N, CA and C of each residue as an Amber inpcrd file, in Angstrom:
protein
   744
  40.9840000 167.4450000  99.4800000  40.8070000 166.1270000  98.8170000
  41.6090000 166.1230000  97.6220000  42.4330000 164.9810000  97.4860000
  43.1700000 164.8320000  96.2540000  42.6420000 164.0720000  95.0850000
  42.7350000 164.5280000  93.9740000  42.1180000 163.8010000  92.9650000
  43.1110000 163.0930000  92.1190000  42.9490000 161.8130000  91.8570000
  43.9630000 160.8770000  91.1580000  43.2370000 160.8610000  89.7000000
  43.9940000 161.1730000  88.8010000  43.9180000 161.4440000  87.2310000
  44.6530000 159.9980000  86.5970000  43.8710000 159.3060000  86.0530000
  44.2520000 158.1040000  85.2780000  44.9840000 158.4140000  84.0080000
  46.1850000 158.0640000  83.8510000  46.7760000 158.5190000  82.5060000
  45.9900000 157.7470000  81.0730000  45.8960000 158.2890000  80.1270000
  45.2870000 158.1000000  78.9520000  45.6950000 156.6240000  78.7730000
  46.9960000 156.3790000  78.6520000  47.4540000 155.0360000  78.3890000
  46.9530000 153.9190000  79.1870000  46.8780000 154.3010000  80.4210000
  46.2970000 153.2390000  81.4720000  44.6030000 153.2740000  81.3370000
  44.0140000 154.3450000  80.8800000  42.6380000 154.1360000  80.5320000
  42.2120000 153.3290000  79.5000000  43.2840000 153.3950000  78.3290000
  43.2120000 152.4330000  76.8880000  43.3030000 151.1270000  77.5340000
  44.3340000 150.7970000  78.3300000  44.4310000 149.3910000  79.0300000
  43.1550000 148.8990000  79.4380000  42.4320000 149.8670000  80.4750000
  41.3430000 149.4600000  81.2000000  40.1470000 148.9880000  80.3070000
  40.4040000 150.0460000  79.1290000  39.0740000 149.5120000  78.1100000
  39.3080000 148.2950000  77.4560000  40.5760000 147.8590000  77.1560000
  40.9320000 146.9080000  76.6330000  40.6380000 145.5620000  77.2120000
  40.8250000 145.5700000  78.6770000  40.7110000 144.5720000  79.6700000
  39.1050000 144.5280000  79.6230000  38.4500000 145.7770000  79.6630000
  36.9020000 145.5110000  79.9470000  36.3520000 144.7870000  78.6000000
  36.9200000 145.1150000  77.5470000  36.3950000 144.6270000  76.2040000
  36.6890000 142.9800000  76.2980000  37.7170000 142.6290000  76.6350000
  38.1140000 140.9200000  76.6780000  37.0730000 140.4730000  77.5940000
  37.0530000 141.0830000  78.8560000  36.0900000 140.3310000  79.8740000
  34.8320000 140.3280000  79.1280000  34.2930000 141.1590000  78.5900000
  32.8910000 141.1960000  78.1510000  32.7170000 140.1740000  77.2110000
  33.8110000 140.1860000  76.2320000  33.7150000 139.1150000  74.9760000
  33.8830000 137.6760000  75.6170000  34.4410000 137.4640000  76.7060000
  34.7480000 136.1490000  77.3240000  33.4100000 135.4330000  77.8200000
  32.3070000 136.5150000  78.2420000  31.2640000 136.0440000  78.7900000
  30.4100000 135.1470000  77.6000000  30.5650000 135.4310000  76.4290000
  29.6450000 134.5250000  75.2320000  30.3170000 133.1150000  75.4280000
  31.4940000 132.8350000  74.9840000  31.9670000 131.7220000  74.9110000
  31.6950000 130.8410000  76.4380000  31.9350000 131.5060000  77.5590000
  31.7870000 131.0480000  78.9160000  30.4730000 130.4780000  79.1160000
  29.4380000 131.3710000  78.7210000  27.9370000 131.0320000  78.5840000
  27.5640000 129.9020000  77.7690000  28.2800000 129.5480000  76.4470000
  28.0030000 128.4210000  75.8720000  28.5690000 127.1230000  76.4370000
  29.6770000 127.1290000  77.1710000  30.1680000 126.0630000  77.8000000
  29.5120000 125.6330000  78.9500000  28.9160000 126.4920000  79.7640000
  28.0600000 126.2900000  80.8240000  26.9130000 125.9060000  80.3410000
  26.2160000 126.4160000  79.3730000  24.9670000 125.8670000  78.8320000
  25.0800000 124.3610000  78.4720000  26.2040000 124.2320000  77.8700000
  26.5000000 122.8290000  77.0830000  26.8990000 121.9300000  78.2740000
  27.7500000 122.3330000  79.0930000  27.6700000 121.2390000  80.4950000
  26.2860000 121.0830000  80.9000000  25.6140000 121.9010000  81.2330000
  24.2740000 121.6190000  81.8920000  23.4710000 120.6170000  81.0380000
  23.6140000 120.6180000  79.8290000  22.6890000 119.8410000  78.8000000
  23.2140000 118.3190000  79.0070000  24.5120000 118.3490000  78.9530000
  25.2930000 117.0860000  79.1210000  24.9960000 116.4630000  80.4790000
  25.1840000 117.1350000  81.3760000  24.8690000 116.5530000  82.7810000
  23.5400000 116.3410000  83.2390000  22.5200000 116.9930000  82.4430000
  21.1990000 116.8870000  82.9550000  20.2070000 115.9690000  82.0660000
  20.7450000 115.2290000  81.1290000  19.8330000 114.4670000  80.2060000
  20.5910000 113.2760000  79.6140000  19.8930000 112.4470000  78.9560000
  20.6080000 111.3620000  78.3600000  20.1560000 111.6810000  76.8770000
  21.1660000 112.0830000  76.0810000  21.1470000 112.6440000  74.7300000
  21.4960000 111.4100000  73.9400000  21.2620000 111.4730000  72.6420000
  21.6810000 110.4670000  71.4870000  23.1670000 110.8160000  71.2130000
  24.0900000 110.0170000  71.0150000  25.4210000 110.1920000  70.7660000
  25.8250000 111.0580000  69.5720000  24.8430000 111.2560000  68.5990000
  25.2280000 112.3130000  67.6320000  24.9840000 113.5800000  68.2540000
  24.0790000 114.0480000  69.0800000  23.8670000 115.3230000  69.8000000
  25.0990000 115.5440000  70.9670000  25.4250000 114.4690000  71.4340000
  26.5670000 114.6470000  72.4660000  27.6080000 115.1990000  71.7620000
  27.9310000 114.6510000  70.5050000  29.1740000 115.0250000  69.8020000
  29.1820000 116.6360000  69.2600000  27.8420000 116.8670000  68.8910000
  27.7410000 118.0750000  68.4050000  27.8770000 119.3530000  69.5600000
  27.4550000 118.8730000  70.7060000  27.7300000 119.7600000  71.9460000
  29.0700000 119.7670000  72.3960000  29.6810000 118.7200000  72.1540000
  31.0850000 118.5340000  72.4670000  31.8950000 119.4960000  71.6610000
  31.5710000 119.4920000  70.2360000  32.1950000 120.5440000  69.3820000
  31.9460000 121.9400000  69.5170000  30.8740000 122.1070000  69.9200000
  30.3100000 123.4260000  70.3600000  31.0850000 123.9670000  71.5630000
  31.5980000 123.1390000  72.5530000  32.3100000 123.4850000  73.6030000
  33.7190000 123.7930000  73.3110000  34.2320000 122.6870000  72.3570000
  35.4370000 122.9160000  71.7990000  35.8460000 124.3370000  71.2060000
  34.6430000 124.6990000  70.2210000  35.0630000 125.8150000  69.5680000
  34.9440000 127.0150000  70.3330000  33.9680000 126.8590000  71.4280000
  34.1350000 128.2110000  72.5750000  35.3770000 128.1760000  73.3160000
  35.9630000 127.1670000  73.5000000  37.0830000 127.1670000  74.3520000
  38.3040000 127.5810000  73.4720000  38.3000000 127.2910000  72.0690000
  39.2250000 127.8330000  71.2320000  38.9340000 129.3220000  70.9410000
  37.6520000 129.7080000  71.0740000  37.4350000 131.2840000  71.0480000
  37.9890000 132.0280000  72.0370000  37.7000000 131.3820000  73.2140000
  38.4500000 132.1520000  74.5700000  39.8850000 132.0750000  74.6750000
  40.5580000 130.9840000  74.0360000  41.9760000 131.1660000  73.7060000
  42.3790000 132.1340000  72.9300000  41.7750000 132.3620000  71.8040000
  41.9570000 133.4640000  70.8460000  41.8380000 134.8940000  71.4870000
  40.8600000 135.0910000  72.3830000  40.6740000 136.4460000  72.8680000
  41.7520000 136.6320000  73.7190000  41.9920000 135.8400000  74.4510000
  43.2640000 135.9250000  75.3470000  44.7050000 136.2430000  74.5900000
  44.6750000 135.2340000  73.5220000  45.9090000 135.5490000  72.8910000
  46.0830000 136.8800000  72.3340000  44.8880000 137.3560000  71.8450000
  44.8320000 138.5570000  71.1680000  44.9760000 139.9140000  72.1490000
  44.5120000 139.5560000  73.4610000  44.8050000 140.4350000  74.3820000
  46.2610000 140.7730000  74.7020000  46.9450000 139.6650000  74.8320000
  48.2740000 139.6160000  75.2240000  49.0810000 140.1460000  74.1330000
  48.8010000 139.9870000  72.8440000  49.4830000 140.5000000  71.7460000
  49.3220000 141.9510000  71.7650000  48.0890000 142.3110000  71.9940000
  47.7710000 143.8000000  71.7290000  48.0320000 144.7100000  73.1100000
  48.4420000 144.1810000  74.2620000  48.4580000 144.9840000  75.6690000
  49.6450000 145.8640000  75.1830000  49.2580000 147.2690000  75.3710000
  49.9240000 148.1280000  75.4670000  50.2830000 148.9170000  74.1310000
  49.4270000 148.1100000  73.0840000  49.5570000 148.8100000  71.5920000
  47.9900000 149.2550000  71.2900000  48.0890000 149.9420000  70.3150000
  46.9400000 150.3500000  69.6610000  46.9140000 149.9250000  67.9580000
  47.8610000 149.0370000  67.8350000  47.9170000 148.5790000  66.2980000
  47.0050000 147.5890000  66.3120000  46.3560000 147.5760000  64.9550000
  45.2670000 146.3210000  64.5490000  46.0460000 145.8080000  63.1720000
  45.6430000 144.4280000  63.2130000  46.0610000 143.7360000  61.8350000
  44.9050000 143.6380000  61.1900000  45.0800000 144.4200000  59.8600000
  44.1720000 144.3650000  58.8260000  44.7380000 143.7230000  57.7020000
  43.6570000 143.1220000  57.1690000  43.9780000 142.2890000  55.7540000
  42.6950000 142.0840000  54.9920000  42.7610000 141.6700000  53.7560000
  41.5880000 141.4560000  52.7820000  40.9370000 140.1430000  53.3940000
  39.7710000 140.2510000  53.6240000  38.6150000 139.3100000  54.2680000
  37.5390000 138.9470000  53.4230000  37.2230000 137.9000000  53.4580000
  35.6410000 137.5590000  52.6580000  34.7700000 137.6660000  53.8420000
  33.7390000 138.5800000  53.2650000  32.4800000 138.9080000  54.1540000
  31.8990000 137.5940000  54.4460000  31.8560000 136.7070000  53.3580000
  30.8810000 135.6400000  53.6520000  31.6830000 134.7300000  54.6300000
  32.8680000 134.3890000  54.6240000  33.4920000 133.4900000  55.3040000
  33.3260000 134.0730000  57.0790000  33.5430000 135.5770000  57.0440000
  33.4640000 135.9940000  58.2780000  32.0610000 135.7270000  58.9590000
  30.8820000 136.1950000  58.1950000  29.7850000 135.8050000  58.6490000
  29.5060000 134.2510000  59.0620000  29.9980000 133.4380000  57.9890000
  29.8810000 131.9320000  58.3900000  30.4950000 131.5560000  59.7210000
  31.6930000 132.2220000  59.9730000  32.2550000 131.6440000  61.0820000
  31.6570000 132.1060000  62.3080000  31.1160000 133.3640000  62.2030000
  30.1850000 133.9040000  63.4100000  29.1110000 133.1030000  63.4640000
  28.4150000 132.7470000  62.5600000  27.2580000 131.8300000  62.8270000
  27.2480000 130.5740000  63.1290000  28.2190000 130.1430000  62.8080000
  28.6580000 128.6280000  63.3820000  28.8040000 128.8010000  64.6980000
  29.2410000 129.5880000  65.3190000  29.5080000 129.7260000  66.7780000
  28.0080000 129.7410000  67.6230000  26.9190000 130.0570000  66.9320000
  25.7890000 130.3440000  67.7860000  24.9600000 129.3470000  67.0560000
  25.2210000 128.4730000  66.0990000  24.1810000 127.3700000  65.7420000
  23.5350000 126.5540000  66.5220000  24.3280000 126.0040000  67.6640000
  23.6600000 124.9820000  68.6310000  22.8390000 125.8290000  69.3710000
  23.2870000 127.0810000  69.8290000  22.1260000 127.8420000  70.7100000
  20.9640000 128.3570000  70.1030000  20.9850000 128.4520000  68.7050000
  19.8800000 128.7690000  67.8370000  18.9550000 127.5930000  67.8930000
  19.5550000 126.4330000  67.6180000  18.5410000 125.1640000  67.5520000
  18.1060000 124.9220000  68.8800000  18.5170000 125.0380000  69.7960000
  18.1360000 124.9700000  71.2380000  16.9150000 125.8890000  71.4500000
  16.9370000 127.0930000  71.0230000  15.8440000 128.0860000  71.0960000
  14.7570000 127.9310000  70.0970000  15.0350000 127.1880000  69.0250000
  14.1120000 127.0480000  68.0350000  14.2250000 128.4290000  67.2020000
  15.4430000 128.8650000  66.8600000  15.5610000 130.1890000  65.8590000
  16.0160000 129.4930000  64.6630000  15.4880000 129.8610000  63.8360000
  15.9750000 129.7490000  62.2480000  16.8720000 130.7920000  61.8440000
  17.9500000 130.4490000  61.4540000  18.9530000 131.3950000  60.7960000
  19.0770000 131.4210000  59.2290000  18.7750000 132.7020000  58.7480000
  18.6510000 132.6490000  57.3170000  19.6830000 133.6560000  56.6340000
  20.7400000 133.0000000  55.9540000  21.8620000 133.9750000  55.4640000
  21.6380000 134.3210000  53.9360000  21.8560000 135.4270000  53.6870000
  21.7850000 135.9080000  52.3040000  23.2330000 136.9400000  52.0000000
  24.3340000 136.1050000  52.0720000  25.4020000 137.0290000  52.0060000
  26.2870000 136.4310000  50.8170000  26.4240000 137.1520000  49.5270000
  27.0990000 136.4630000  48.4870000  28.6900000 136.1670000  48.6960000
  29.0530000 135.3750000  47.9570000  30.2390000 135.2080000  47.6800000
  31.1900000 136.0840000  47.0430000  32.3520000 136.2090000  47.3160000
  33.2870000 137.3390000  46.3880000  33.1850000 138.6170000  46.8280000
  32.5980000 138.9710000  48.1680000  32.7320000 140.3480000  48.7750000
  33.7000000 140.4350000  49.4740000  34.8880000 141.1680000  49.2810000
  35.9420000 141.3400000  49.9330000  36.4220000 142.7320000  50.4010000
  36.8510000 142.8590000  51.7330000  37.4200000 144.2700000  52.2330000
  38.4820000 144.0090000  53.0700000  39.0780000 145.1700000  53.3750000
  40.1190000 145.2820000  54.0620000  39.7770000 145.3730000  55.5850000
  40.0580000 144.5770000  56.7440000  39.5380000 144.9560000  57.9050000
  40.3800000 143.9840000  58.7670000  40.1540000 144.2560000  60.2320000
  40.5110000 143.7190000  61.2800000  39.6880000 142.4290000  61.5310000
  40.0430000 141.3420000  61.2710000  38.9870000 139.9090000  61.1750000
  38.5120000 139.7380000  62.5110000  39.5350000 139.8710000  63.6560000
  39.1670000 139.5060000  64.8850000  38.0740000 140.5950000  65.3930000
  38.3650000 141.8790000  65.0780000  37.5610000 143.0590000  65.7440000
  36.0960000 142.8440000  65.1060000  35.9690000 142.6070000  63.8050000
  34.6200000 142.5270000  63.1260000  33.9060000 141.4020000  63.4710000
  34.7360000 140.0810000  63.7790000  34.1590000 138.9830000  64.0810000
  33.3870000 139.2870000  65.2650000  34.2680000 139.9610000  66.3450000
  33.6530000 140.1880000  67.7000000  32.1700000 140.9670000  67.5060000
  32.3260000 142.0240000  66.5670000  31.2190000 142.8970000  66.3460000
  29.8730000 141.9020000  66.0420000  30.1580000 141.3540000  65.0340000
  29.0050000 140.2280000  64.4490000  28.6530000 139.1180000  65.5480000
  29.6780000 138.7140000  66.2140000  29.3110000 137.7440000  67.2630000
  28.2290000 138.4560000  68.4040000  28.6240000 139.8720000  68.6690000
  27.8060000 140.5940000  69.7800000  26.4120000 140.9130000  69.3790000
  26.2770000 141.1200000  68.0490000  25.0450000 141.4460000  67.2780000
  24.1260000 140.2280000  67.3560000  24.7670000 138.8560000  66.7380000
  24.2060000 137.8450000  66.8410000  23.7250000 137.0520000  68.1150000
  24.3500000 137.1220000  69.2040000  24.2650000 136.7600000  70.5310000
  22.8680000 137.8440000  71.0590000  23.1980000 138.8060000  70.8310000
  21.8520000 139.7650000  71.2700000  20.7380000 139.6830000  70.6730000
  20.7710000 139.1900000  69.4170000  19.5060000 138.6630000  68.5440000
  18.9190000 137.4800000  69.1380000  19.8050000 136.4860000  69.3850000
  19.4680000 135.3900000  70.2220000  18.4060000 135.7060000  71.5540000
  19.2050000 136.4180000  72.3630000  18.7890000 136.5980000  73.3970000
  17.2740000 137.5900000  73.3980000  16.9600000 138.1160000  72.2200000
  15.8030000 138.9210000  72.1200000  14.7110000 137.7760000  71.6590000
  14.9200000 136.5680000  71.4870000  14.1840000 135.2670000  70.8950000
  14.0930000 134.3360000  71.5720000  13.9680000 134.3230000  73.0270000
  14.2140000 133.1340000  73.8660000  13.0610000 131.8010000  73.4310000
  11.8630000 132.5980000  72.8710000  11.1180000 131.2490000  72.4690000
  10.8810000 131.1260000  70.9350000  11.9590000 131.4350000  70.4580000
  12.0200000 131.0980000  69.0530000  12.0680000 132.3830000  68.1150000
  12.0170000 132.2420000  66.8060000  12.0680000 133.0930000  65.9660000
  12.9810000 132.9450000  64.6160000  13.2160000 134.0290000  64.2430000
  13.9490000 134.0170000  62.8600000  15.2280000 134.8950000  62.8440000
  16.2870000 134.5570000  62.4740000  17.7580000 135.6460000  62.4870000
  17.9980000 135.6620000  61.1980000  17.9090000 136.8270000  60.4860000
  18.3190000 137.0390000  59.3250000  19.8350000 137.7470000  59.2300000
  20.6400000 137.4760000  58.2970000  21.9290000 138.0830000  58.1420000
  21.9710000 138.2860000  56.7930000  22.3820000 139.5270000  56.2250000
  22.5330000 139.6490000  54.8240000  23.3190000 140.6750000  54.8450000
  23.9820000 140.7800000  53.4310000  25.1540000 141.6200000  53.1130000
  24.8420000 142.1440000  51.6210000  25.0870000 143.3170000  51.1850000
  25.0490000 143.8910000  49.7650000  26.3960000 144.7670000  49.7670000
  26.7860000 144.8110000  48.5030000  28.1020000 145.6270000  48.4390000
  27.7320000 146.4810000  47.2400000  28.7030000 147.8840000  47.1970000
  28.7080000 148.4220000  46.0780000  30.3840000 148.8050000  45.6440000
  30.6660000 149.5900000  44.9170000  32.2090000 149.6100000  44.9100000
  32.8200000 150.4350000  46.1480000  32.0580000 151.1100000  46.7750000
  32.7010000 151.7810000  47.8840000  32.6340000 151.2130000  49.3080000
  31.4240000 150.4280000  49.4960000  30.9890000 149.9790000  50.7280000
  30.6210000 148.5670000  50.8040000  30.3530000 147.9630000  52.1180000
  29.7810000 146.6180000  52.2750000  28.8790000 146.9620000  53.4020000
  27.3800000 146.6270000  53.2560000  26.3690000 146.7700000  54.1390000
  26.0190000 145.5270000  54.8590000  26.0510000 145.2590000  56.1480000
  25.7360000 143.9310000  56.6380000  24.6240000 144.2890000  57.4670000
  23.5570000 143.7540000  57.5700000  22.2670000 143.6360000  58.2440000
  22.1130000 142.3330000  59.1600000  21.8190000 142.6550000  60.4700000
  21.5880000 141.4350000  61.1810000  20.2600000 141.9090000  62.0850000
  19.3020000 141.1260000  61.5010000  17.7410000 141.2590000  61.9690000
  17.0500000 140.3630000  62.5990000  16.3350000 140.4800000  63.7220000
  15.6710000 139.5690000  64.3540000  14.1270000 139.7970000  64.1630000
  13.4150000 138.7130000  64.9610000  11.8890000 138.8040000  64.8920000
  11.4830000 138.9980000  66.5360000  12.4110000 139.5580000  67.3200000
  12.0000000 139.8560000  68.5810000  11.3610000 140.8880000  68.9780000
  11.0910000 141.6000000  70.0720000  10.2540000 142.8420000  70.3210000
  10.7090000 143.8470000  69.8000000  11.8740000 144.1580000  69.2340000
  12.2490000 145.3750000  68.8740000  13.1650000 146.0580000  69.9740000
  13.4850000 147.4140000  69.7420000  14.1240000 148.1420000  70.5920000
  13.2740000 149.1260000  71.2630000  13.2410000 149.1120000  72.4210000
  12.5580000 149.9760000  73.3350000  12.8750000 151.4560000  72.9130000
  11.9130000 152.3600000  72.5450000  12.1950000 153.6330000  72.2500000
  12.9580000 154.5530000  73.3010000  12.8710000 154.2840000  74.6760000
  13.6560000 155.0320000  75.7240000  15.0560000 154.6250000  75.5280000
  15.5980000 153.6400000  74.8770000  16.9870000 153.3410000  75.1790000
  17.4870000 153.4420000  73.9060000  16.8910000 153.7510000  72.7580000
  17.3250000 153.6270000  71.3690000  18.2470000 154.8450000  71.2550000
  17.9640000 155.9630000  71.8060000  19.0500000 157.1300000  71.6230000
  20.4270000 157.0760000  72.4580000  20.4490000 155.9100000  73.1450000
  21.7360000 155.8390000  73.9370000  22.2310000 154.4720000  73.8140000
  21.6720000 153.7210000  72.7080000  21.9690000 152.2360000  72.6270000
  23.4080000 151.9010000  72.4310000  24.2710000 152.6920000  72.1300000
  25.7760000 152.3650000  71.7980000  26.5260000 153.1500000  72.9590000
  25.9870000 153.7270000  73.8660000  26.8490000 154.4800000  75.0450000
  26.9880000 153.3110000  76.0030000  28.3220000 153.5250000  76.5810000
  28.7480000 152.3250000  77.5450000  27.8690000 152.1570000  78.6300000
  27.7090000 150.9310000  79.1890000  26.6560000 150.8070000  80.3860000
  25.2220000 150.9770000  80.1790000  24.8670000 151.1540000  78.9090000
  23.3790000 151.1760000  78.4100000  22.9720000 149.7510000  78.1110000
  22.1890000 149.1430000  78.8850000  21.4050000 147.9940000  78.7380000
  20.0800000 148.0460000  78.6420000  19.3990000 147.0200000  77.8770000
  17.9130000 146.7500000  77.5820000  17.3700000 145.7650000  78.5250000
  18.0500000 145.4020000  79.8470000  17.1620000 144.8340000  80.7190000
  18.1250000 143.4750000  81.0070000  18.7720000 143.0030000  80.3460000
  19.5690000 141.9900000  80.1480000  20.0920000 141.6010000  81.5730000
  19.8690000 140.3410000  82.1020000  20.4410000 140.0250000  83.4960000
  21.8060000 139.9280000  83.4130000  22.4880000 140.5510000  84.4990000
  23.8240000 140.5120000  84.4940000  24.5660000 141.1540000  83.4360000
  23.8190000 142.1270000  82.6650000  24.4860000 142.5600000  81.3350000
  25.3780000 143.8160000  81.8370000  26.5270000 144.0580000  81.1300000
  27.5740000 144.9690000  81.2430000  27.0420000 146.4250000  80.5600000
  26.3970000 146.2090000  79.5890000  26.0510000 147.3670000  78.7610000
  27.3680000 147.8740000  77.8230000  28.1430000 146.9050000  77.7100000
  29.4210000 147.4140000  76.7150000  29.4040000 146.8440000  75.6960000
  28.6930000 145.7570000  75.1000000  28.9520000 145.1460000  73.9250000
  28.8060000 145.9230000  72.8330000  27.6030000 146.6500000  72.5020000
  27.2120000 147.7550000  71.6500000  28.2890000 149.0190000  71.6250000
  28.7770000 149.4060000  72.5930000  29.5780000 150.4170000  72.8790000
  31.1230000 150.0850000  72.0340000  31.4530000 148.8240000  72.3410000
  32.6370000 148.1120000  71.8290000  32.4700000 148.2640000  70.1840000
  31.4780000 147.4820000  70.0770000  31.1170000 147.1700000  68.5820000
  31.1580000 148.6900000  67.6380000  30.5130000 149.5430000  68.1070000
  30.3760000 150.8260000  67.5060000  32.0470000 151.6010000  67.3400000
  32.7590000 151.2990000  68.3920000  34.2690000 151.7260000  68.2440000
  34.9490000 150.8840000  67.3750000  34.5650000 149.6680000  67.4290000
  35.4730000 148.9240000  66.4620000  35.0910000 149.4820000  64.9110000
  33.7150000 149.4880000  64.7070000  33.2680000 150.0010000  63.3210000
  33.8610000 151.3590000  62.8700000  33.7240000 152.2710000  63.9310000
  34.3160000 153.7680000  63.5870000  35.7200000 153.6650000  63.2450000
  36.4080000 152.8280000  64.1490000  38.0540000 152.6820000  63.8290000
  38.3380000 152.0200000  62.2550000  37.3710000 151.4690000  61.5770000
  37.5950000 150.9810000  60.3500000  37.0180000 152.0550000  59.3760000
  36.4050000 153.1150000  59.6390000  36.0710000 154.0250000  58.8530000
  34.6250000 154.1670000  58.3690000  33.9800000 153.0550000  59.3850000
  32.4710000 152.7990000  59.0360000  31.3450000 153.5080000  60.0000000
  30.1940000 153.0260000  59.8660000  29.3790000 153.3650000  60.7380000
  28.3090000 152.2070000  61.2120000  27.5330000 152.2300000  62.1040000
  26.5270000 151.1640000  62.4530000  25.4430000 152.0140000  63.0900000
  24.3130000 151.3060000  62.6880000  23.0060000 151.9400000  63.2700000
  21.9260000 150.9580000  63.4670000  20.7830000 151.5380000  63.9100000
  19.5660000 150.4470000  64.0940000  18.3440000 150.9340000  63.3270000
  17.6860000 149.8080000  63.2350000  16.3310000 150.1070000  62.7360000
  15.4250000 149.2630000  63.5940000  14.2170000 149.5020000  64.0080000
  13.3350000 148.6700000  64.9070000  11.8670000 148.9750000  64.5620000
  11.1550000 147.9680000  64.5610000   9.5700000 148.0090000  64.3930000
   9.0480000 146.7620000  65.2270000   7.7630000 146.5250000  65.0940000
   7.0540000 145.4450000  65.6830000   7.4830000 144.3190000  65.2930000
   8.2930000 144.0940000  64.0450000   8.7540000 142.8620000  63.6180000
  10.1300000 142.4770000  64.1730000  10.6090000 143.5290000  64.8370000
  11.9290000 143.3270000  65.5260000  12.7460000 144.0230000  65.3220000
  14.3110000 143.7510000  65.6890000  15.2540000 144.9740000  65.5590000
  16.4420000 144.7190000  64.4010000  16.9100000 145.7140000  63.6990000
  17.7710000 145.4520000  62.8190000  19.0420000 146.0950000  63.0760000
  20.3340000 145.7530000  63.0520000  21.4520000 146.4110000  63.1130000
  22.1200000 146.2940000  61.8510000  22.4880000 147.5960000  61.2620000
  23.1770000 147.6770000  59.9040000  24.7080000 148.3430000  60.1280000
  25.6160000 147.3850000  59.6740000  27.0840000 147.9530000  59.7000000
  27.4040000 148.3130000  58.1660000  27.9480000 149.4370000  57.9940000
  28.6100000 149.6620000  56.6870000  29.9530000 149.9700000  57.0720000
  30.8330000 149.1300000  56.0210000  32.2790000 149.1100000  56.2350000
  32.7380000 149.7370000  54.7530000  33.7160000 150.4100000  54.5550000
  34.3030000 150.8280000  53.2900000  34.9840000 149.6200000  52.7980000
  34.9700000 149.4470000  51.4570000  35.6660000 148.3840000  50.7200000
  37.3260000 148.6970000  50.4710000  37.5530000 150.0300000  50.6880000
  39.0750000 150.2020000  50.5010000  39.5950000 150.2920000  51.8990000
  41.0550000 150.9000000  52.0090000  41.5840000 151.1480000  53.2760000
  40.8130000 152.1990000  54.1890000  40.4700000 152.2640000  55.1520000
  39.5740000 153.3880000  55.6900000  40.9710000 154.2850000  56.0430000
  40.2050000 155.7820000  56.0360000  41.2240000 156.7180000  56.4370000
  41.2650000 156.7870000  57.8720000  42.5990000 157.0650000  58.4660000
  42.9240000 156.7610000  59.9100000  43.3630000 158.1700000  60.4900000
  43.1950000 159.2330000  59.7010000  43.1460000 160.5140000  60.2510000
  42.1830000 160.7640000  61.6200000  42.6480000 161.6760000  62.3290000
  41.6530000 162.2810000  63.5980000  40.5260000 162.7920000  62.8920000
  40.7560000 163.6380000  61.8050000  39.4920000 164.2580000  61.2410000
  38.4190000 163.1070000  60.6140000  39.0750000 162.1520000  60.1150000
  38.1350000 161.2010000  59.4800000  37.4690000 160.4470000  60.4880000
  38.1380000 160.0060000  61.6300000  37.4380000 159.2400000  62.7960000
  36.4480000 160.1520000  63.3740000  36.7900000 161.3920000  63.6460000
  35.9170000 162.1550000  64.1430000  34.6000000 162.5700000  63.2870000
  34.5850000 162.3900000  62.1750000  33.5390000 162.5330000  61.0750000
  32.6020000 161.4200000  61.4930000  33.3830000 159.9550000  61.3990000
  32.3120000 158.9110000  61.5360000  31.8640000 158.6390000  62.8220000
  32.4230000 159.4920000  63.8440000  31.9490000 159.2940000  65.3330000
  30.6490000 160.0880000  65.4070000  30.7090000 161.4150000  64.6090000
  29.6840000 162.3020000  64.6800000  28.6570000 161.7080000  64.1000000
  28.6980000 160.9280000  63.0790000  27.5570000 160.3230000  62.4130000
  26.9550000 159.5790000  63.2490000  27.5960000 158.7880000  64.1200000
  27.1400000 157.4460000  64.6630000  26.5390000 158.2210000  66.3170000
  26.8880000 159.4300000  66.6300000  26.7580000 159.9160000  68.0630000
  25.2360000 159.5070000  68.5840000  24.2980000 159.7830000  67.9260000
  23.1070000 159.4410000  68.2720000  22.4720000 158.0800000  68.4670000
  23.3600000 156.9660000  67.7610000  22.8090000 155.7460000  67.9800000
  21.7850000 155.3200000  66.9220000  21.3910000 156.3490000  65.9680000
  20.1840000 156.1420000  65.1870000  20.6540000 156.2800000  63.8110000
  21.9630000 156.1690000  63.5120000  22.3010000 156.2360000  62.0480000
  21.6110000 155.0890000  61.4120000  21.2180000 155.3700000  60.1850000
  20.5720000 154.3450000  59.3820000  21.5920000 153.4320000  58.6290000
  22.8200000 153.6710000  58.6510000  23.8870000 152.9400000  58.0330000
  23.4290000 152.5720000  56.6090000  22.4670000 153.5770000  55.8960000
  22.1580000 153.0010000  54.5720000  22.9160000 154.0620000  53.6260000
């Protein structure tokens, strides 16, 4: 029996394709749900316009994801620039506002102005989007979504907390592994794995907290240019391997 080995370059390409496919699911779901609302009810003009704007933003997001994929195909380089954490969070929250309203989920933000760090905006934006969408899925009957950020001279700590049922103990230890899901219908189990890798590539770490009051994901990112050596990346990977890093 012959064994076919996939070269590492092709493996990286497959990973990039899987990442884009996963991230396209969120805007597609937004467009699908919005279209169902428009087709199935007589809504006030103001609400129709809001839904239309949400569908437009979702389509723009899809185009950005596809543009990013084609620009980066065959390359491992990322574009990092000085970014406002407040603006980045606001942008991510804006994409889920309509869905939150429909689910009766209140969004509470505590992100100060003036917190800046160097990062790849697209990748960290996708990390935030994944965490926010997961939080909404944990609260189908309403709740509160908290997004906060604090910083010191060395790093920025971002927390995304929901008031859902929390993280089941049996999944917590492998939460950031590929194909690990928490029972979501049609879930690929790739979102948190991609999020973890993106944060590690920035020299940061990501972890979870869970209780009867819900789940909390914490991301710590360095405020300076992250080290890119293999040793540094291995260090941060080791810190996050268990999926239980406190990110504190």
